C-alpha positions in Angstrom: 144.3 80.7 35.6 145.5 78.1 38.1 149.5 78.6 38.8 150.7 75.9 40.9 154.2 76.3 42.3 155.5 72.9 43.5 158.8 72.2 45.5 160.0 68.6 46.1 162.7 66.9 48.3 164.9 64.6 46.6 163.3 61.6 48.6 160.0 62.3 46.1 160.8 60.4 43.2 161.1 63.0 40.6 160.4 60.6 37.8 156.7 60.5 38.9 155.4 63.5 37.3 154.4 65.5 40.4 153.6 68.7 38.7 151.2 66.8 36.3 149.8 64.9 39.6 149.3 68.0 41.6 147.7 70.0 38.8 145.3 67.2 38.3 144.3 66.5 42.0 143.7 70.3 42.7 141.7 71.0 39.4 139.5 67.8 40.4 139.2 69.2 43.9 138.1 72.8 42.6 135.8 71.1 40.1 133.8 69.3 43.2 133.7 72.6 45.2 131.5 75.4 45.3 133.9 77.6 43.5 134.6 75.5 39.9 135.4 78.9 38.4 138.6 79.0 40.1 140.1 76.5 38.0 139.2 78.5 34.7 139.0 82.1 35.3 141.4 84.8 33.9 142.3 85.8 37.3 145.7 84.3 38.5 145.0 82.0 41.3 147.9 80.4 43.3 148.3 77.1 45.1 151.9 76.2 46.7 152.7 72.4 47.2 155.8 71.4 49.2 156.5 67.7 49.0 158.9 67.1 51.7 160.4 65.0 54.6 158.6 63.5 57.8 160.9 65.7 59.8 159.8 69.0 58.3 156.0 68.3 58.3 156.5 67.5 62.2 158.4 70.8 62.6 155.4 72.4 61.2 152.8 70.1 62.8 154.4 71.2 66.3 154.6 75.0 65.6 151.3 75.5 63.8 149.0 72.9 65.4 150.8 72.1 68.6 151.4 68.3 67.7 154.9 67.2 67.6 154.7 64.4 65.1 154.3 63.9 61.5 151.0 63.8 59.8 150.3 63.1 55.9 149.2 66.3 54.7 149.0 70.0 56.3 147.0 72.8 54.6 147.5 76.6 55.1 144.5 78.3 53.5 145.4 82.1 52.8 142.0 83.1 51.1 138.9 84.3 52.6 135.5 83.1 51.9 134.6 86.3 50.1 137.6 86.1 48.0 136.6 82.5 46.7 133.4 83.8 45.8 134.4 86.7 43.6 134.6 86.2 40.0 136.6 89.2 39.1 138.6 88.6 36.2 140.6 91.6 36.7 141.2 91.2 40.5 144.5 90.8 42.2 146.2 87.3 42.3 144.3 85.0 44.4 146.6 83.1 46.8 144.7 79.9 47.8 147.3 78.8 50.2 150.0 76.0 51.0 149.7 72.2 51.1 152.6 70.1 52.6 153.0 66.4 52.1 155.3 64.2 54.3 157.2 61.5 52.3 157.5 59.1 54.8 154.0 59.1 56.4 152.5 59.0 52.8 154.3 56.3 51.6 153.8 53.9 54.6 150.3 54.7 54.2 149.9 53.8 50.6 151.9 50.2 51.6 149.2 49.9 54.3 146.4 50.5 51.7 148.3 48.6 48.8 147.9 51.4 46.8 150.4 53.5 44.7 152.1 56.4 46.1 150.8 58.5 43.4 147.1 57.4 44.0 147.3 58.2 47.9 149.3 61.3 47.4 146.3 62.5 44.7 143.9 61.7 47.6 145.9 63.8 50.1 146.1 66.7 47.4 142.6 66.7 47.2 141.9 66.6 50.6 144.4 69.4 51.1 142.8 71.6 48.3 139.4 71.3 49.8 140.7 72.6 53.1 142.4 75.6 51.1 138.9 76.2 49.7 137.3 76.3 53.2 135.9 72.7 53.7 136.8 71.0 57.0 135.6 67.7 58.8 135.1 69.3 62.4 131.8 68.0 62.7 129.8 64.7 61.0 127.9 66.9 58.5 131.2 68.6 57.3 133.1 65.4 57.4 130.3 63.9 55.3 130.4 66.9 52.7 134.1 67.1 52.4 134.4 63.2 51.9 131.9 63.1 49.1 133.5 65.8 47.5 136.8 63.8 47.6 135.3 60.7 46.7 133.8 62.5 43.4 137.2 64.4 42.6 139.1 60.9 43.0 136.4 59.4 40.4 137.3 62.3 38.1 140.8 61.2 38.5 140.0 57.2 38.0 140.8 56.5 41.6 138.8 54.3 43.7 136.9 55.5 46.5 139.5 55.3 49.7 136.7 55.3 52.2 134.9 52.3 50.6 137.0 49.7 52.5 137.2 51.4 55.8 133.3 50.8 56.5 
């Protein structure tokens, strides 16, 4: 069972239905990962999402990544690879980790791409969830694999390939 804890600052429009959007994005990312069982297991699987300000993300980015600037999304994985692979139904709760989105950066990027804030946030949530599941983009092969998973997850959500125009 996928449990999602979400906390949103006031600048994130509460009428957008962030809880449902976060759930759909996380489930789509999990479905395209090597661990699709995590979305439907009886074991409690928890994901925490914080929708916050550029200032808070800048502080976290400085503290954890030594980059004193805001970024669109940060991911803080908690689960180890063997925990992700385990299908134990009676095991302890699996804490995937935390995803943090910066409103100002996300909003600016969405406007620059001429897409809705919800579509862009969905992409960033898929990206962040894949990071929590052990995916990265540190080299060309990893980046290509992660990007392909993102594109497939977004297609599940009815969102166009965000990388198509960049090429």
